[in-house]
Every structure is written in C-alpha cells, then in structure tokens.
TIPA-653926 format. One record per residue (C-alpha): residue number from 1; x, y, z. Coordinates in steps of 0.25 Angstrom, whole numbers, plus 5000, padded with zeros to 4 digits. Example, Ala and Ser with C-alpha at 12.3 -4.5 7.8 and 13.67 -1.06 7.14 Angstrom:
(1; (5049; 4982; 5031));
(2; (5055; 4996; 5029));
END
This chain:
(1; (5047; 4879; 5034));
(2; (5035; 4888; 5030));
(3; (5044; 4901; 5030));
(4; (5055; 4894; 5023));
(5; (5046; 4888; 5012));
(6; (5035; 4898; 5011));
(7; (5042; 4911; 5012));
(8; (5050; 4910; 4999));
(9; (5037; 4907; 4992));
(10; (5030; 4919; 4998));
(11; (5042; 4928; 4995));
(12; (5044; 4925; 4981));
(13; (5029; 4927; 4978));
(14; (5028; 4940; 4985));
(15; (5041; 4945; 4979));
(16; (5038; 4940; 4965));
(17; (5024; 4946; 4964));
(18; (5024; 4958; 4974));
(19; (5038; 4963; 4972));
(20; (5036; 4971; 4958));
(21; (5036; 4985; 4955));
(22; (5028; 4983; 4942));
(23; (5015; 4990; 4943));
(24; (5003; 4984; 4936));
(25; (4988; 4983; 4937));
(26; (4988; 4997; 4944));
(27; (4975; 5003; 4946));
(28; (4974; 5017; 4939));
(29; (4963; 5027; 4936));
(30; (4960; 5034; 4923));
(31; (4954; 5048; 4922));
(32; (4950; 5049; 4907));
(33; (4946; 5063; 4904));
(34; (4946; 5061; 4889));
(35; (4937; 5049; 4887));
(36; (4942; 5049; 4872));
(37; (4946; 5036; 4865));
(38; (4961; 5040; 4867));
(39; (4959; 5040; 4882));
(40; (4951; 5027; 4882));
(41; (4962; 5021; 4874));
(42; (4973; 5025; 4883));
(43; (4965; 5021; 4896));
(44; (4963; 5007; 4889));
(45; (4978; 5006; 4886));
(46; (4981; 5009; 4901));
(47; (4971; 4999; 4906));
(48; (4977; 4988; 4896));
(49; (4990; 4990; 4903));
(50; (4994; 4979; 4914));
(51; (4999; 4991; 4923));
(52; (4986; 4998; 4925));
(53; (4971; 4995; 4928));
(54; (4961; 5006; 4927));
(55; (4954; 5006; 4940));
(56; (4947; 5019; 4940));
(57; (4942; 5030; 4930));
(58; (4941; 5043; 4937));
(59; (4934; 5056; 4932));
(60; (4940; 5067; 4941));
(61; (4953; 5071; 4948));
(62; (4946; 5069; 4961));
(63; (4942; 5055; 4958));
(64; (4956; 5052; 4953));
(65; (4962; 5058; 4966));
(66; (4953; 5049; 4975));
(67; (4957; 5036; 4968));
(68; (4971; 5039; 4970));
(69; (4970; 5042; 4985));
(70; (4962; 5029; 4986));
(71; (4974; 5022; 4980));
(72; (4965; 5015; 4970));
(73; (4974; 5019; 4958));
(74; (4989; 5021; 4956));
(75; (4988; 5030; 4944));
(76; (4978; 5037; 4935));
(77; (4978; 5040; 4920));
(78; (4972; 5054; 4917));
(79; (4967; 5057; 4903));
(80; (4964; 5072; 4899));
(81; (4952; 5076; 4893));
(82; (4959; 5079; 4879));
(83; (4967; 5066; 4879));
(84; (4962; 5060; 4866));
(85; (4960; 5074; 4859));
(86; (4974; 5078; 4862));
(87; (4979; 5065; 4856));
(88; (4971; 5067; 4844));
(89; (4974; 5082; 4841));
(90; (4988; 5084; 4847));
(91; (4993; 5069; 4847));
(92; (4997; 5071; 4862));
(93; (4990; 5070; 4875));
(94; (4993; 5068; 4890));
(95; (4988; 5059; 4901));
(96; (4990; 5060; 4916));
(97; (4996; 5049; 4924));
(98; (4993; 5051; 4939));
(99; (5000; 5041; 4949));
(100; (4999; 5038; 4964));
(101; (5013; 5041; 4967));
(102; (5012; 5037; 4982));
(103; (5020; 5025; 4977));
(104; (5029; 5032; 4967));
(105; (5035; 5019; 4961));
(106; (5021; 5014; 4957));
(107; (5017; 5028; 4952));
(108; (5030; 5029; 4943));
(109; (5028; 5015; 4938));
(110; (5013; 5017; 4935));
(111; (5015; 5030; 4927));
(112; (5026; 5024; 4919));
(113; (5017; 5012; 4915));
(114; (5006; 5022; 4912));
(115; (5015; 5030; 4903));
(116; (5020; 5018; 4896));
(117; (5006; 5014; 4893));
(118; (5002; 5028; 4888));
(119; (5015; 5027; 4879));
(120; (5011; 5014; 4873));
(121; (4997; 5019; 4870));
(122; (5003; 5032; 4864));
(123; (5012; 5023; 4855));
(124; (5000; 5014; 4851));
(125; (4991; 5026; 4847));
(126; (5002; 5033; 4839));
(127; (5004; 5021; 4829));
(128; (5003; 5025; 4815));
(129; (5003; 5040; 4818));
(130; (5013; 5050; 4813));
(131; (5012; 5059; 4825));
(132; (5012; 5051; 4838));
(133; (5003; 5053; 4850));
(134; (5009; 5058; 4863));
(135; (5003; 5055; 4877));
(136; (5010; 5061; 4888));
(137; (5007; 5056; 4902));
(138; (5008; 5066; 4913));
(139; (5011; 5059; 4927));
(140; (5007; 5064; 4940));
(141; (5011; 5058; 4953));
(142; (5001; 5059; 4965));
(143; (5004; 5060; 4979));
(144; (5019; 5059; 4977));
(145; (5023; 5067; 4965));
(146; (5038; 5066; 4968));
(147; (5037; 5051; 4968));
(148; (5044; 5050; 4982));
(149; (5046; 5036; 4987));
(150; (5043; 5039; 5001));
(151; (5028; 5041; 4998));
(152; (5027; 5026; 4996));
(153; (5038; 5022; 5006));
(154; (5033; 5029; 5019));
(155; (5019; 5022; 5019));
(156; (5025; 5008; 5016));
(157; (5036; 5010; 5027));
(158; (5025; 5014; 5037));
(159; (5017; 5001; 5034));
(160; (5029; 4992; 5034));
(161; (5035; 4998; 5047));
(162; (5022; 4998; 5055));
(163; (5018; 4984; 5051));
(164; (5031; 4977; 5053));
(165; (5035; 4984; 5065));
(166; (5022; 4983; 5072));
(167; (5019; 4969; 5068));
(168; (5033; 4964; 5071));
(169; (5034; 4970; 5085));
(170; (5021; 4966; 5089));
(171; (5022; 4952; 5083));
(172; (5032; 4948; 5093));
(173; (5026; 4954; 5106));
(174; (5017; 4943; 5110));
(175; (5025; 4931; 5105));
(176; (5037; 4937; 5112));
(177; (5030; 4938; 5126));
(178; (5025; 4923; 5124));
(179; (5040; 4919; 5121));
(180; (5046; 4926; 5133));
(181; (5035; 4921; 5142));
(182; (5030; 4935; 5146));
(183; (5016; 4932; 5140));
(184; (5013; 4923; 5152));
(185; (5013; 4935; 5161));
(186; (5004; 4943; 5152));
(187; (4994; 4932; 5150));
(188; (4992; 4931; 5165));
(189; (4991; 4946; 5167));
(190; (4977; 4952; 5167));
(191; (4980; 4958; 5153));
(192; (4971; 4953; 5142));
(193; (4977; 4948; 5128));
(194; (4972; 4961; 5121));
(195; (4980; 4970; 5131));
(196; (4992; 4961; 5129));
(197; (4991; 4962; 5114));
(198; (4988; 4977; 5115));
(199; (5000; 4980; 5124));
(200; (5009; 4973; 5114));
(201; (5004; 4982; 5103));
(202; (5004; 4995; 5109));
(203; (5020; 4998; 5110));
(204; (5021; 4994; 5095));
(205; (5010; 5003; 5092));
(206; (5016; 5015; 5099));
(207; (5029; 5011; 5091));
(208; (5022; 5011; 5078));
(209; (5016; 5025; 5081));
(210; (5031; 5030; 5082));
(211; (5034; 5023; 5069));
(212; (5023; 5029; 5062));
(213; (5026; 5043; 5067));
(214; (5041; 5042; 5063));
(215; (5038; 5037; 5049));
(216; (5028; 5048; 5047));
(217; (5037; 5059; 5052));
(218; (5049; 5053; 5043));
(219; (5040; 5052; 5031));
(220; (5035; 5067; 5032));
(221; (5047; 5074; 5037));
(222; (5059; 5065; 5031));
(223; (5053; 5059; 5018));
(224; (5043; 5070; 5015));
(225; (5031; 5061; 5014));
(226; (5019; 5069; 5017));
(227; (5006; 5064; 5025));
(228; (4996; 5069; 5015));
(229; (4984; 5063; 5023));
(230; (4979; 5063; 5037));
(231; (4990; 5061; 5047));
(232; (4980; 5056; 5057));
(233; (4975; 5046; 5047));
(234; (4989; 5041; 5044));
(235; (4992; 5039; 5058));
(236; (4979; 5032; 5061));
(237; (4981; 5022; 5049));
(238; (4995; 5020; 5054));
(239; (4991; 5017; 5068));
(240; (4980; 5007; 5062));
(241; (4991; 5000; 5054));
(242; (5000; 4999; 5066));
(243; (4989; 4992; 5074));
(244; (4987; 4983; 5063));
(245; (5002; 4979; 5063));
(246; (5002; 4978; 5078));
(247; (4990; 4968; 5078));
(248; (4996; 4960; 5067));
(249; (5009; 4959; 5075));
(250; (5001; 4955; 5087));
(251; (4993; 4944; 5079));
(252; (5007; 4938; 5075));
(253; (5012; 4939; 5089));
(254; (5000; 4931; 5094));
(255; (5001; 4920; 5083));
(256; (5015; 4916; 5083));
(257; (5024; 4909; 5093));
(258; (5037; 4916; 5092));
(259; (5044; 4929; 5090));
(260; (5051; 4924; 5078));
(261; (5038; 4920; 5071));
(262; (5032; 4933; 5074));
(263; (5044; 4941; 5068));
(264; (5044; 4933; 5056));
(265; (5029; 4935; 5053));
(266; (5030; 4950; 5056));
(267; (5043; 4952; 5047));
(268; (5042; 4942; 5036));
(269; (5027; 4940; 5036));
(270; (5023; 4955; 5036));
(271; (5036; 4962; 5029));
(272; (5034; 4956; 5016));
(273; (5019; 4958; 5015));
(274; (5021; 4973; 5020));
(275; (5032; 4976; 5010));
(276; (5027; 4969; 4998));
(277; (5011; 4968; 4999));
(278; (5008; 4982; 5005));
(279; (5010; 4990; 4992));
(280; (5021; 4997; 4998));
(281; (5032; 4992; 4989));
(282; (5024; 4984; 4978));
(283; (5011; 4988; 4972));
(284; (5000; 4978; 4977));
(285; (4992; 4978; 4964));
(286; (5004; 4972; 4957));
(287; (5004; 4960; 4965));
(288; (4996; 4947; 4962));
(289; (4982; 4945; 4969));
(290; (4987; 4936; 4980));
(291; (4997; 4946; 4985));
(292; (4987; 4957; 4983));
(293; (4978; 4949; 4992));
(294; (4989; 4947; 5002));
(295; (4992; 4962; 5003));
(296; (4978; 4965; 5008));
(297; (4981; 4959; 5021));
(298; (4994; 4967; 5023));
(299; (4991; 4978; 5032));
(300; (5003; 4987; 5027));
(301; (4996; 4987; 5013));
(302; (4984; 4995; 5019));
(303; (4992; 5004; 5028));
(304; (5002; 5007; 5016));
(305; (4990; 5012; 5008));
(306; (4984; 5020; 5019));
(307; (4997; 5027; 5022));
(308; (5000; 5030; 5007));
(309; (4986; 5035; 5005));
(310; (4985; 5044; 5018));
(311; (5000; 5049; 5018));
(312; (5003; 5050; 5003));
(313; (4989; 5053; 4997));
(314; (4982; 5060; 5008));
(315; (4971; 5050; 5009));
(316; (4961; 5050; 5020));
(317; (4953; 5039; 5028));
(318; (4943; 5038; 5017));
(319; (4954; 5033; 5007));
(320; (4961; 5023; 5017));
(321; (4948; 5018; 5024));
(322; (4949; 5004; 5018));
(323; (4964; 5002; 5022));
(324; (4961; 5007; 5036));
(325; (4949; 4997; 5037));
(326; (4958; 4986; 5032));
(327; (4969; 4989; 5043));
(328; (4958; 4990; 5054));
(329; (4953; 4976; 5050));
(330; (4967; 4971; 5050));
(331; (4969; 4977; 5064));
(332; (4956; 4971; 5070));
(333; (4960; 4957; 5064));
(334; (4974; 4956; 5068));
(335; (4971; 4961; 5082));
(336; (4959; 4952; 5084));
(337; (4967; 4940; 5080));
(338; (4979; 4944; 5088));
(339; (4970; 4945; 5101));
(340; (4964; 4932; 5098));
(341; (4977; 4925; 5095));
(342; (4983; 4930; 5108));
(343; (4985; 4918; 5117));
(344; (4982; 4920; 5132));
(345; (4988; 4907; 5135));
(346; (5003; 4903; 5132));
(347; (5000; 4888; 5130));
END
C-alpha cells in the first residue's frame, strides 16, 4: 500500500521539480578589468537576471582558473580594461564569456542566456541615440571546446553503473542465503559475521574493478575522452565509491526479509535518485531546497563531481578532498550499520 500510494506522489514531485533543462540561479564569476560606470552597469544587469548569481569576483587569470577547477562556478564574465572607453569613443566593445563545458548542454544554455542579457543591456543604453552601441560577446568553452556529449556522459555512466550493479548484487546476497537456508551452515561455522560480510563483498568488488577498467578503456580509445588528471587518483576514487556501493548493498541485505524487497529498494530506491539527483542529467542548483538537501545523501553526486573534476578538468586531490571525505564517511557509516544489523541468530 505504501508503494502504491506514496510512489506516485514522490515521482510527480521529483519529475515536476527536477526534470527541467532550464538553468537558473547559476553561480558565475566576474573579472572586471575596467571598473568604469559602463562595466559596473553591465555587471548589475547580469546580477539582476534570475539566471545568474555573482558568486566570485576575481582579479587574475590564475584565480579564475582555480575557481573553475573547484567547480564553484559554471561561467565567468570578463570585462576588458577599455570596456567603457571603447563604448564611449567607438560605440562598440567586447566582453568574454567563459563557460565550463564539461557539461556542454549547461554551457550552451548559460552563454545563450548571458548573450541575451548583454543584448538587452545594449538596447537599453542605446535608446535615444542615432548611432547604436554594439557589445560583442566572445565565447570560450573550457575543458570541452568541441562540446562533445561524451565528456558529461562518461562520468555519469560510471557513477550509475557502479552504484546500481554493486548495490543491487550485494543487496540480495545475505537475504538469499537466509531464504535458501544456507545461512544456518555459515552461522554455526567459526567464521565471524565480519568475515561473512566481507566474503560476500569481495567477488563484486573484483567485478567492479573489471567494469571500471572496461569503461575507462572504452572512454579513452573509443569515445576519445581524455584522462587529464591522475589515473591513480581516478582509480582510487573509483575503488572508494565501489566500496561505498557495496557497503550500501550489504546494509540493505541485512535489513530486509526477502530478495524481492532488496531488489526493489536497489532498483527503484536508488535508480531515481542516482539519475535525477546526482547532477548527471539535471543541474542540482535548479532544484528546490528539499531536493537539493536530499541530493547531499546520494553517493553518486559526489563521485560524479570527482570523476568530472579529475578526468575532464585535470584536478588533483586538493580539489576533490571534500567529496573524498564525504564518501569515506558514508563508507564507514554504511559498513558499521551493516555489521551491527547482521543477525547471528535466525530467529
């Protein structure tokens, strides 16, 4: 009854608020090299738009590159030193729009919105003038200048495959032994509960290593997606996420009474949050606060950010330490609860 009555409500809320390609309230940076009234007026126009929130004011190219690698912004507005002077003397000027194209759809949308805001500003300041002003936006796409979809597709698929496969397969292991009666044999053996749980996880960990290797090989040699960062760091983070997924599956397996329930929780309970709330398909900043809060407990969100930062942007551990720490905390929590929930008695 809970599934029949609650699931439609949950789905309509998630589909209604999360499934949108509209980009709004996006954090951007501004590098104002002019500082004149025209530049200040254009920045105010951008900030007044519902699409952008100026999160950072930078003063150098190095600082701009750093905030892009950290993932704090999706786009930057760069105003040249002679912006106001060029408008006043030549009636034309240029600005630069730099977008994080690791997600090409969002990058295209943001630069389109920014160009429209600049166009509106140009029309407003041209009123009652015989010779119109012309502001030309120059667009630069970082990390993915060709705007290839595989750059966003590969990190998302890695997160989805590892979480669903590892969690689903391990979720039915212990409960299957309980249903078939073989759990009694293991309980009377000298093996401790921790060893039983670890033995159930090891085969799927090795299978996940094969999956990670095959995905990376196909990505590099078939899809031409480069690994710009450290391969060892990427593999280490992937193994950490695999352990988180395995521990989550073991937790489910120790808490449910049937394989059907374990499969349902693994597929339905994790598939929707992984696809919709990880940032893979839909920008998290567009979602309402309750869904953004729920997305924080979705492991795939943090792993997706790590893979995109390391693989596409070439970031190091200093950039993804926060996500790594969160995944480590999830691993310890899920594994501790799974071990404590393992029943050494059948009745």
